[in-house]
C-alpha positions as CSV (number, residue, x, y, z in Angstrom):
1,M,0.0,0.0,0.0
2,A,3.0,2.3,0.5
3,K,3.7,2.4,-3.2
4,A,0.1,3.3,-3.9
5,R,0.3,6.1,-1.4
6,Q,3.4,7.4,-3.0
7,I,1.7,7.4,-6.4
8,V,-1.2,9.3,-5.0
9,K,1.1,12.0,-3.5
10,R,2.9,12.4,-6.8
11,R,-0.3,12.6,-8.7
12,K,-1.5,15.3,-6.4
13,A,1.7,17.3,-6.9
14,V,1.5,17.0,-10.7
15,T,-2.2,18.1,-10.5
16,N,-1.1,21.2,-8.6
17,I,1.6,21.9,-11.2
18,R,-1.0,21.6,-13.9
19,K,-3.2,24.2,-12.2
20,I,-0.2,26.6,-12.1
21,T,0.8,26.1,-15.7
22,R,-2.8,26.4,-16.9
23,T,-3.2,29.6,-15.0
24,M,0.1,30.9,-16.4
25,Q,-1.0,30.0,-19.9
26,L,-4.2,32.0,-19.5
27,I,-2.3,35.0,-18.1
28,A,0.2,34.8,-21.0
29,N,-2.7,34.6,-23.5
30,A,-4.3,37.8,-22.0
31,Q,-0.9,39.6,-22.0
32,F,-0.3,38.4,-25.6
33,Q,-3.5,40.1,-26.8
34,Q,-2.5,43.4,-25.2
35,A,1.1,43.2,-26.5
36,F,-0.2,42.3,-30.0
37,K,-2.4,45.3,-30.1
38,R,0.4,47.6,-29.1
39,A,2.8,46.1,-31.6
40,T,0.4,46.2,-34.5
41,A,-0.7,49.7,-33.6
42,T,2.9,51.1,-33.9
43,K,3.8,49.4,-37.2
44,P,1.8,51.7,-39.5
45,Y,3.4,54.7,-38.0
46,T,6.9,53.2,-38.2
47,K,6.3,52.2,-41.8
48,K,4.9,55.6,-42.8
49,I,7.7,57.6,-41.3
50,G,10.1,55.4,-43.2
51,E,8.3,56.1,-46.4
52,L,8.2,59.8,-45.7
53,V,12.0,59.8,-45.1
54,R,12.5,58.0,-48.5
55,D,10.2,60.4,-50.4
56,L,11.9,63.5,-48.9
57,S,15.3,62.1,-49.7
58,Q,14.2,61.7,-53.3
59,S,12.7,65.2,-53.3
60,A,16.1,66.5,-52.1
61,G,17.8,64.9,-55.1
62,G,19.8,62.5,-53.0
63,A,21.9,65.4,-51.7
64,V,21.0,64.8,-48.1
65,D,23.9,65.0,-45.7
66,H,23.1,64.1,-42.1
67,P,25.3,62.6,-39.3
68,L,22.9,59.6,-39.0
69,L,23.3,58.8,-42.7
70,R,27.1,59.1,-42.8
71,E,29.3,56.0,-42.0
72,N,32.1,56.0,-39.4
73,P,34.7,53.8,-41.0
74,E,37.4,55.1,-38.6
75,A,35.5,54.0,-35.5
76,A,37.3,51.3,-33.5
77,K,34.2,49.5,-32.2
78,D,30.5,48.7,-32.6
79,V,27.6,48.6,-30.2
80,M,24.9,46.0,-29.9
81,I,21.6,46.2,-28.0
82,V,20.4,42.7,-27.0
83,L,16.7,42.5,-26.0
84,T,15.8,39.6,-23.7
85,S,13.2,39.0,-21.0
86,N,13.2,39.6,-17.3
87,R,11.4,36.3,-16.6
88,G,11.8,32.8,-17.7
89,L,9.3,30.0,-18.5
90,C,9.2,31.1,-22.2
91,G,10.7,28.2,-24.0
92,G,13.6,28.9,-26.3
93,Y,12.8,32.6,-26.6
94,N,15.9,33.9,-24.8
95,G,18.2,31.1,-26.0
96,A,17.5,31.9,-29.7
97,I,18.2,35.6,-29.2
98,L,21.4,35.0,-27.2
99,R,22.7,32.4,-29.7
100,T,22.2,34.9,-32.5
101,A,23.9,37.7,-30.6
102,V,26.9,35.5,-29.7
103,A,27.3,34.2,-33.2
104,H,27.4,37.8,-34.5
105,L,29.8,38.9,-31.8
106,N,32.1,36.0,-32.7
107,A,31.9,36.4,-36.5
108,P,35.2,36.7,-38.3
109,G,36.2,40.3,-38.7
110,A,33.9,41.6,-36.0
111,L,35.1,44.7,-34.2
112,P,35.1,44.9,-30.4
113,T,31.5,45.5,-29.4
114,D,30.0,47.4,-26.4
115,L,27.0,45.4,-25.1
116,F,23.8,47.1,-23.9
117,V,21.8,44.1,-22.5
118,V,18.1,44.6,-21.8
119,G,16.5,42.0,-19.5
120,K,17.7,39.9,-16.6
121,K,18.1,36.7,-18.6
122,G,20.5,38.3,-21.0
123,V,22.5,39.9,-18.2
124,S,22.8,36.6,-16.4
125,Y,23.9,34.8,-19.6
126,F,26.7,37.3,-20.5
127,R,27.8,37.4,-16.9
128,F,28.1,33.6,-17.0
129,L,30.2,33.9,-20.2
130,G,32.4,36.4,-18.6
131,R,31.8,38.9,-21.4
132,P,31.8,42.6,-20.2
133,M,28.7,44.7,-20.6
134,A,28.6,48.4,-21.1
135,E,25.2,48.7,-19.5
136,R,22.6,46.4,-17.9
137,I,19.0,47.5,-18.4
138,T,16.5,45.7,-16.3
139,H,13.9,48.4,-15.6
140,I,12.0,48.0,-18.8
141,T,9.0,45.7,-18.2
142,E,6.9,43.5,-20.5
143,K,5.0,46.6,-21.5
144,P,7.7,48.9,-22.9
145,R,6.9,52.6,-23.1
146,F,8.2,55.1,-25.6
147,D,9.6,57.3,-22.8
148,Q,11.7,54.3,-21.6
149,V,13.1,53.5,-25.0
150,E,13.7,57.1,-26.2
151,P,16.7,57.8,-23.9
152,I,18.5,54.7,-25.2
153,A,17.9,55.8,-28.8
154,V,19.2,59.3,-28.0
155,R,22.3,57.9,-26.4
156,M,23.0,55.7,-29.4
157,M,22.5,58.7,-31.8
158,D,24.8,60.9,-29.7
159,A,27.5,58.3,-29.5
160,Y,27.3,57.5,-33.2
161,T,27.3,61.2,-34.2
162,A,30.4,61.7,-32.1
163,G,32.1,58.9,-34.1
164,T,32.4,56.5,-31.2
165,Y,30.8,53.5,-33.0
166,R,31.0,52.2,-36.5
167,T,27.5,50.6,-36.4
168,V,24.7,50.3,-33.9
169,R,22.8,47.0,-34.1
170,V,19.8,45.6,-32.2
171,V,19.3,41.8,-31.6
172,Y,15.7,41.0,-30.9
173,M,12.9,38.5,-31.7
174,K,11.0,39.8,-34.7
175,F,7.3,39.1,-34.6
176,I,6.0,37.9,-38.0
177,S,2.9,36.0,-36.9
178,T,1.5,34.0,-34.0
179,G,3.2,30.9,-35.3
180,R,6.4,32.4,-36.4
181,Q,9.0,34.6,-34.6
182,V,12.6,34.8,-35.8
183,P,15.7,36.3,-34.1
184,E,17.0,39.2,-36.1
185,V,20.0,41.5,-36.1
186,L,18.8,45.0,-37.1
187,Q,21.2,47.7,-38.1
188,L,19.9,50.8,-36.4
189,L,22.7,53.1,-37.5
190,P,23.9,54.3,-39.9
191,L,20.6,54.8,-41.6
192,R,20.0,54.2,-45.2
193,S,18.1,57.0,-47.0
194,A,16.2,54.4,-49.0
195,E,14.8,52.6,-45.9
196,T,11.0,52.3,-46.0
197,N,10.0,49.6,-43.6
198,E,10.3,48.9,-39.9
199,S,13.0,46.2,-40.3
200,G,15.4,48.5,-42.1
201,G,15.5,46.7,-45.4
202,E,15.5,48.0,-48.9
203,P,12.2,49.0,-50.5
204,S,10.5,46.6,-52.8
205,D,9.8,47.3,-56.4
206,A,6.2,47.9,-55.7
207,A,7.0,50.3,-52.9
208,G,9.5,52.1,-55.1
209,A,6.9,52.5,-57.9
210,R,4.6,54.5,-55.5
211,R,6.7,57.6,-55.3
212,H,5.1,60.8,-54.0
213,E,6.2,64.3,-54.9
214,Y,6.0,66.8,-52.0
215,E,6.1,70.6,-52.0
216,C,8.1,71.2,-48.9
217,S,8.3,74.2,-46.7
218,P,10.9,74.3,-45.1
219,A,13.3,72.5,-47.4
220,P,13.4,68.6,-47.5
221,A,16.9,68.7,-45.9
222,E,15.6,70.6,-42.9
223,L,12.6,68.3,-42.5
224,L,14.9,65.3,-42.7
225,A,17.0,66.7,-40.0
226,R,14.0,66.4,-37.7
227,L,12.6,63.2,-39.2
228,L,15.7,61.0,-39.1
229,P,16.2,61.1,-35.3
230,Q,12.5,60.4,-34.9
231,S,12.9,57.5,-37.3
232,V,15.6,55.9,-35.2
233,K,13.5,56.3,-32.1
234,V,10.4,54.6,-33.5
235,R,12.4,51.8,-35.1
236,L,14.0,51.0,-31.8
237,F,10.6,51.2,-30.0
238,Q,9.2,48.8,-32.7
239,C,12.0,46.4,-31.8
240,F,10.9,46.5,-28.1
241,T,7.2,46.0,-28.9
242,D,8.0,43.1,-31.3
243,A,10.2,41.5,-28.6
244,A,7.4,41.9,-26.0
245,V,4.7,40.2,-28.1
246,S,7.2,37.5,-29.1
247,E,7.9,36.8,-25.5
248,Q,4.3,36.4,-24.6
249,V,3.7,34.0,-27.6
250,A,6.7,31.9,-26.4
251,R,5.5,31.8,-22.8
252,M,1.9,30.9,-23.9
253,V,3.2,28.0,-26.1
254,A,5.6,26.8,-23.3
255,M,2.9,26.8,-20.7
256,K,0.5,25.0,-23.0
257,S,3.0,22.3,-23.6
258,A,3.7,22.1,-19.9
259,T,0.0,21.7,-19.1
260,E,-0.4,19.0,-21.7
261,A,2.6,17.2,-20.4
262,A,1.2,17.4,-16.8
263,E,-2.1,15.9,-18.1
264,D,-0.3,13.0,-19.7
265,M,1.6,12.4,-16.5
266,I,-1.6,12.4,-14.4
267,K,-3.1,9.8,-16.7
268,L,0.1,7.7,-16.5
269,L,0.1,7.9,-12.7
270,T,-3.6,7.1,-12.5
271,R,-2.9,3.8,-14.4
272,R,0.0,3.0,-12.2
273,Y,-2.1,3.6,-9.1
274,N,-4.8,1.4,-10.4
275,R,-2.3,-1.4,-11.1
276,A,-0.7,-1.0,-7.6
277,R,-4.1,-1.0,-5.9
278,Q,-5.3,-4.0,-7.9
279,T,-2.1,-5.8,-6.9
280,Q,-2.6,-4.9,-3.3
281,I,-6.2,-6.2,-3.3
282,T,-5.1,-9.4,-5.0
283,M,-2.5,-10.0,-2.3
284,E,-5.0,-9.3,0.5
285,L,-7.4,-11.8,-1.1
286,L,-4.7,-14.4,-1.3
287,D,-3.9,-13.9,2.4
288,I,-7.5,-14.3,3.3
289,V,-7.9,-17.4,1.2
290,G,-4.6,-18.9,2.5
291,G,-5.7,-18.3,6.1
292,A,-9.1,-19.9,5.5
293,E,-7.4,-22.9,4.0
294,S,-5.0,-23.3,6.9
295,L,-8.0,-23.5,9.3
296,K,-9.6,-26.4,7.6
């Protein structure tokens, strides 16, 4: 009977774990809905400001000279912003981002890189590797605000304008759909005047065909001097919102898998308990029958 009691205790523990993982799955689902709305709400603005920068650059005849567009080939180092989570239980979310960051840092020909690590998981990982970090940012929660991200973007622009860094890159989990998120290395600086989308890629042929002519007052170059810094800020903020929604998707999937695994374990333990109980009853019946036979 001792074995049956052990199985009952273990089944009870697994049942409690299932309740916890199920609750966390529901919480992650609710937080995912909120994060998804924030991420999708910012994308049209990010995309439109990129298109406006492209059109104004074309209106200026390509003669736009801005510090954020110029390269710094003489800079001795790069900078990388790595976006991870503050909490775990989100599957391979942090692992994929950190592997991508380390692979880029260790690539042949890579310059010495200052690391700005966002999230406690990334900080712990790079501390374990013994890699120095320029700054550890753990105050940004799962609901990033623009006023939290803007100072980081301003610092990066100031340092790049001063010629400290050759490139400024962001490593984050890009949200494509609920079923697909991919780790990406985004070049934040230097900007390309032809950038039209939130990921910093070149415009497609269809986008390039839809060119708009603007009559600008003040001149396009003066407008671009204001729009380019804002473009950097919103692109970095888009990275943070994408990372937030991807984290909630990963946590929701991980907790769903954990709940299903707990349910399978409960079924297995129930079968084992039934077998153990049946064996115990059989042994008790054999003892009774044996005792009765010995009295004859």
